[in-house]
C-alpha positions, 0 to 999 in steps of 0.5 A: 275526658282522657283515654289512658292506654294500658296495652303494654302494662295490662297486655303484658299478662297476655304475653307472659310478660314477654314484651321486648324493648323493641315491642315497647318502642313499636307500640309506643310509637303507634300509640303516640302517633294515634294521639294517646296522651297517657301510656302505661308500660311495664310489667303487669304488676308494675315496678320491681314486679319481675320475679318467679312469683309474679312472672319474669319480664323479658326486660328490666323496668329501666329498659322498658322506660328507656324504650318508651321514651325513645318513641313518645314524642307527645304522650306521657309515660307511666308505670304501675306500682303496688306497695310491697312489690315496688320499693320507694326507691323505684319511684326515683328510678322511674322519675330519672328515666322519663316516667311522668305519672305513676298509678299506685294500686292496692286492694280497696280495703288496704289502700292505706298502704299507698300513703308513703308511695303517694307522698314520695311520688308527689315529692318527686314531681310525678303525677300520682294516681291511686287505683282502688283495686277490687273497688267493689269489696268496699261500700261507696261510702267507705270508698269516698272516705278513703279516697279523700284521705288519698287526696290529702296525701297528694293523689291527683286522681282516684281510680275505680277498678273493676278487677274482676270484670263483674261490675254493672253501670249502676255500681260504678255510678254509685261510687262516683256519686258518693266521691263527688259528695266529698271531693272534686278530685279527678276520677278514673275507671279501669274495667275488665271484660269478664261479663263483656261489659268493659266497653259499656261500663267505660261509655257509662263512666264517660257519660257520668263525668269520669276524667280518665278511662282505661283501654287497650288495643283490641282489649288485650289484658289480664283474664278476659281483657280490658275495654277495647280501644277500637270499639270504645272510640268508635262507639264514642264517635257514634255517640257524638264525642269528638275523640280526635282519633283516626279510626282506620289508623287505629284499627290498623295499629290495633291489628298489628299490635295483636296479630304480629307483636302479641302473637294473638288471633286479632279481630279483622279491622274490616269487621270492626269498621262495619259496625262503626260505618253501619256497613253490612258485611255481606257487601264486603266482597264488593269492597274487595273488588273495588280496592283491588282494581283501584288500589284504595284503602278498604277501611277508608272506603267503607267509611267514606261511602257509608256516609252517603249510602248505608244500604250499599250495593245490591245486584251484580255491579259493585260500582254504585250509580252515584255521580260522586263515586269517582270523587269518593274513590280518589279522596280515599286513595289520596288520604290512605296511609294504610300500611295494612291495606294489602293484607286486609284486602287479601283477607277479603277473600273470605267474603267472596 
């Protein structure tokens, strides 16, 4: 299972397509450090989309590509592509500027428009994925039939896309199962959060056997957004999946991307980590006091201590009567790499 990050591409809708090249460098660097293997960038509607009709991006496609390649040390960089908006020559440009995968999207009942683009992408050596936008407008049987055709054209992965954010787990399973009757091609899921189901649907997709699932930092994206990377990854960890992500760093970077780059009211990482660690928020005032006195990262402290005591501190003293308390604090201090710790600790004033 691979988590594909589309913070920059789908998130561009939330900033009126005004991510700068510097923004892209900063976000890609953070995502690459976190360990995302696939990062999708660019205008929300993909290659050649910047226009008065679709929204004018702050930078050109090439400028976004070059910015991303500067900072991507391990991750593969990709671009979206809608036939009729993108031109075939745009695929060649993408390849020349370091793009390694392309996601070709069309309405599910018009997916034949993707044929030439899939074939050209494959010819160029790009990993071609096909997004069946608004998958729910065709039946699972029609989806499977059309997906098999796309595979024959050279698609490496077929995406079920919940464009309206209204699909339920059973529907997603039906489309997956029907395609599996005809092909073992890789299958991905792209969810939106209009019914607050994006994370739940994504978890269901992973349990069902999907190969790719999309997510964005704190769910930034078109309309009600996408599956939030932080929530999805923490839920997967609690469900027994080993995702390889450093949870505190993930929470910090998600906060920075949304609060300072996208200029949105970001969720406080402390509230998010409470759910992951089974830590009751009424005790955050003790975390604040401890972190101020001992200069430790509150996110790592909450996680480390909750592994020992989920009931947490009750009473006047915030120092627990555990013999290994000092060891927990020292370990937390030593592994802390938080660039956000002081800000988060300041925000703890809310809980005093």
